[in-house]
C-alpha positions as CSV (number, residue, x, y, z in Angstrom):
1,M,-0.1,0.0,0.0
2,L,3.1,2.4,0.7
3,V,4.5,1.7,-2.5
4,K,1.2,2.0,-4.4
5,N,0.3,5.5,-2.7
6,N,4.0,6.7,-3.5
7,I,3.6,5.9,-7.1
8,K,0.3,7.4,-7.2
9,A,1.6,10.7,-5.6
10,Q,4.3,10.8,-8.3
11,F,1.7,10.6,-11.1
12,E,-0.2,13.4,-9.6
13,Y,2.3,15.6,-11.6
14,N,1.9,13.3,-14.5
15,I,3.5,15.4,-17.2
16,S,6.6,15.7,-15.2
17,T,6.8,12.1,-14.3
18,Y,6.4,11.1,-18.1
19,L,9.2,13.7,-19.0
20,L,11.4,12.1,-16.4
21,I,10.9,8.6,-17.7
22,L,11.5,9.9,-21.3
23,G,14.6,11.7,-20.0
24,Q,16.0,8.3,-18.7
25,F,15.2,6.7,-21.8
26,I,17.0,9.2,-24.0
27,A,20.0,9.5,-21.5
28,Q,20.8,5.8,-21.9
29,F,20.9,6.0,-25.6
30,T,23.2,9.0,-25.5
31,F,25.6,6.9,-23.1
32,I,25.2,3.9,-25.5
33,L,26.2,5.9,-28.6
34,G,29.6,6.8,-26.9
35,F,29.9,3.2,-25.9
36,F,29.3,2.3,-29.7
37,F,31.9,4.6,-31.1
38,L,34.5,3.6,-28.7
39,F,34.2,0.0,-30.0
40,K,34.0,1.2,-33.5
41,S,37.3,3.0,-33.4
42,L,39.1,0.4,-31.2
43,G,37.5,-2.8,-32.6
44,S,37.7,-4.8,-29.3
45,I,39.1,-4.2,-25.6
46,R,41.0,-7.0,-24.2
47,G,39.3,-9.4,-26.5
48,Y,35.8,-8.1,-25.9
49,V,33.9,-7.2,-29.0
50,F,30.9,-4.7,-29.0
51,S,28.1,-7.3,-28.8
52,Q,29.8,-8.9,-25.8
53,A,30.3,-5.6,-23.8
54,L,26.8,-4.7,-24.7
55,L,25.4,-7.7,-23.1
56,V,27.5,-7.0,-20.0
57,Y,26.2,-3.4,-20.0
58,A,22.6,-4.2,-20.6
59,L,22.5,-6.9,-17.7
60,V,24.3,-4.8,-15.1
61,N,22.2,-1.7,-16.0
62,I,19.0,-3.8,-15.5
63,S,20.2,-4.9,-12.2
64,Y,21.2,-1.3,-11.1
65,T,18.0,0.2,-12.3
66,C,15.8,-2.3,-10.5
67,A,17.8,-1.8,-7.3
68,E,17.5,1.9,-7.8
69,I,13.6,1.7,-8.3
70,I,13.2,-0.3,-5.1
71,G,16.0,1.0,-2.9
72,K,16.4,4.7,-3.8
73,G,14.4,5.6,-0.7
74,I,17.4,4.6,1.4
75,N,19.0,7.7,0.1
76,N,16.5,9.8,1.9
77,L,17.4,8.4,5.2
78,S,19.7,11.4,6.2
79,E,16.9,13.8,5.6
80,L,14.4,11.6,7.7
81,I,16.9,11.6,10.5
82,R,17.6,15.3,10.5
83,R,13.9,16.1,10.5
84,G,13.0,13.6,13.1
85,N,10.6,11.8,10.7
86,L,12.4,8.5,11.2
87,D,11.1,8.5,14.8
88,I,7.5,8.2,13.3
89,Y,8.6,5.3,11.2
90,L,10.0,3.4,14.3
91,M,6.7,3.8,16.1
92,R,4.8,1.9,13.2
93,P,4.4,-1.8,13.6
94,Q,6.2,-2.6,10.2
95,P,9.7,-3.2,9.5
96,L,11.9,0.0,9.3
97,L,13.7,-0.9,6.2
98,L,10.6,-1.8,4.2
99,Q,9.0,1.6,5.2
100,V,12.1,3.6,4.1
101,M,12.4,1.7,0.9
102,G,8.7,2.0,0.1
103,S,8.7,5.7,0.8
104,G,11.0,6.5,-2.1
105,V,10.2,4.3,-5.0
106,E,11.7,5.8,-8.2
107,I,9.0,5.0,-11.0
108,S,11.1,7.5,-13.4
109,R,13.6,4.9,-13.7
110,I,11.4,2.7,-15.9
111,G,12.7,4.7,-19.0
112,R,16.2,3.5,-18.2
113,L,14.8,0.0,-17.6
114,I,13.0,-0.2,-21.0
115,T,16.2,1.2,-22.7
116,S,18.4,-1.7,-20.9
117,I,16.0,-4.5,-22.0
118,S,15.9,-3.3,-25.7
119,L,19.8,-3.3,-25.5
120,L,19.7,-6.7,-24.0
121,A,17.5,-8.0,-26.8
122,L,19.9,-6.3,-29.5
123,A,23.0,-7.8,-27.7
124,I,21.5,-11.3,-27.8
125,I,20.7,-11.0,-31.4
126,R,24.1,-9.7,-32.5
127,S,26.1,-11.9,-30.4
128,S,27.6,-15.3,-31.7
129,I,27.0,-17.0,-28.4
130,Q,26.1,-20.8,-28.7
131,W,23.1,-20.8,-26.1
132,D,22.6,-23.6,-23.9
133,S,20.4,-24.2,-20.8
134,F,23.1,-22.7,-18.5
135,R,23.5,-19.6,-20.5
136,I,19.9,-18.9,-20.8
137,I,19.5,-19.5,-17.0
138,A,22.3,-16.9,-16.6
139,M,20.3,-14.3,-18.3
140,F,17.9,-14.4,-15.3
141,I,20.5,-15.2,-12.5
142,I,22.7,-12.2,-13.2
143,P,20.1,-9.5,-12.9
144,L,18.6,-11.1,-9.8
145,G,22.2,-11.3,-8.2
146,G,22.8,-7.8,-9.2
147,I,19.7,-6.5,-7.7
148,I,20.6,-8.0,-4.5
149,L,24.1,-6.7,-4.6
150,F,23.1,-3.1,-5.4
151,L,20.5,-3.1,-2.7
152,G,23.1,-4.4,-0.3
153,L,25.3,-1.3,-1.1
154,Y,22.2,1.0,-0.7
155,I,21.5,-0.6,2.7
156,L,25.2,-0.4,3.5
157,F,25.5,3.3,3.0
158,G,22.2,3.9,4.6
159,S,23.2,2.1,7.7
160,L,26.3,4.4,8.0
161,T,23.8,7.3,8.2
162,F,22.6,6.1,11.6
163,F,26.0,7.0,13.0
164,T,26.9,10.0,10.8
165,V,23.5,11.6,10.2
166,N,24.5,13.1,7.1
167,S,24.7,11.1,4.1
168,I,28.1,9.6,3.0
169,N,29.4,11.1,-0.2
170,I,31.2,8.2,-1.3
171,S,27.8,6.4,-1.8
172,I,26.8,8.8,-4.4
173,L,30.2,8.4,-6.2
174,L,30.1,4.6,-6.0
175,M,26.4,4.2,-6.8
176,G,26.4,6.9,-9.4
177,S,29.5,7.7,-11.5
178,G,31.5,4.8,-10.2
179,S,28.9,2.2,-11.3
180,D,29.7,3.1,-14.8
181,C,32.7,1.1,-14.8
182,L,30.6,-2.0,-14.3
183,H,29.4,-1.7,-17.6
184,Y,32.5,-3.1,-18.9
185,P,33.8,-6.7,-18.0
186,V,36.1,-6.5,-14.9
187,D,39.0,-8.1,-16.5
188,V,39.5,-5.1,-19.0
189,M,40.7,-3.1,-16.0
190,N,44.0,-3.0,-14.1
191,K,44.8,-5.2,-11.3
192,T,44.0,-2.8,-8.5
193,V,40.7,-2.0,-9.8
194,K,39.9,-5.5,-10.4
195,T,40.9,-6.6,-6.8
196,I,38.7,-3.7,-5.4
197,L,35.7,-4.8,-7.5
198,T,36.2,-8.5,-6.6
199,Y,37.1,-8.5,-2.8
200,I,35.9,-5.0,-1.3
201,F,32.8,-4.3,-3.6
202,P,32.2,-7.7,-5.1
203,F,30.7,-6.6,-8.5
204,A,32.8,-9.2,-10.2
205,L,30.1,-11.6,-9.0
206,I,27.8,-10.3,-11.8
207,N,30.1,-8.9,-14.3
208,Y,32.9,-11.2,-14.5
209,Y,32.6,-14.7,-13.4
210,P,29.3,-15.7,-15.0
211,F,30.3,-14.2,-18.4
212,L,33.6,-16.4,-18.3
213,Y,31.2,-19.2,-19.3
214,I,28.7,-17.2,-21.3
215,F,31.5,-16.0,-23.6
216,G,33.2,-19.4,-23.8
217,K,36.3,-18.4,-21.9
218,S,35.7,-21.0,-19.3
219,T,34.0,-24.5,-19.6
220,V,32.8,-24.5,-15.9
221,S,29.1,-24.1,-16.1
222,S,28.5,-23.6,-12.4
223,L,30.1,-20.0,-12.8
224,V,26.7,-19.0,-13.8
225,F,25.5,-19.5,-10.2
226,V,28.3,-17.3,-8.8
227,P,25.8,-14.0,-8.6
228,F,23.9,-16.0,-5.9
229,L,26.8,-15.3,-3.6
230,S,25.6,-11.8,-3.3
231,I,23.0,-13.3,-1.1
232,G,25.6,-13.6,1.7
233,F,26.7,-10.2,1.0
234,L,23.2,-8.8,1.5
235,S,22.8,-11.0,4.7
236,I,25.9,-9.4,6.3
237,I,24.7,-5.9,5.3
238,L,21.3,-6.6,6.8
239,Q,22.9,-7.4,10.3
240,F,24.7,-4.1,10.1
241,W,21.5,-2.4,9.3
242,K,19.9,-4.0,12.4
243,Y,22.9,-2.9,14.6
244,G,22.7,0.6,13.2
245,A,19.0,0.7,13.8
246,I,19.4,-0.5,17.4
247,H,22.0,2.1,18.2
248,Y,20.1,5.0,16.4
249,S,19.3,7.8,18.6
250,S,17.2,10.7,17.6
251,T,18.8,14.0,16.7
252,G,16.1,15.7,18.7
253,S,14.5,17.6,15.8
């Protein structure tokens, strides 16, 4: 009901909402044009051709966009704390996290989601991948694991707000501009960046290991199930959220 009312409120200003959806749709095509011209001039990057990179881009972008639609409300946590409105949420007989997430559903991101699904279809058509049951299953597992992973990061930085009150700027950097690097396979990057994206922020779970099998760089079919490891990452983050919520003290606003 909270999500439904939130979406209904956004469509009260329907022209603005439709323009935002259209803007998100166009913005993604602007980005992908640069993506296309990069590969057109270089031919390939570390052995990855345009159709392969486009497949990675589309699946990661679907994951990120769905997580943003669901979890963007967590970015409003600092404002809720400063105004004292979070105290009202704590009085309600519903899980705090679901209330915070449900209060900020970003329906305008649907435009980006439509673009990403269209690009996924284009990447599949243009690719020379020999599809089997594991590769087809991976097309569903990767976005699911990605949504879980990105939600975990939203919740992680939201949890820090319990202690800092103000939002953490690094979360804006990582979840915004920083996520653009995930549109490329991790192994095209240098060793330091690859290590960070594997062991600190485990993005390699969704944009490296499963694609080793999909692109025929490995014969180990179990790699397509690696994105499910993001469930463990989310479980740890949820414990940190609970710890932060228990130790939260009102700002007195």
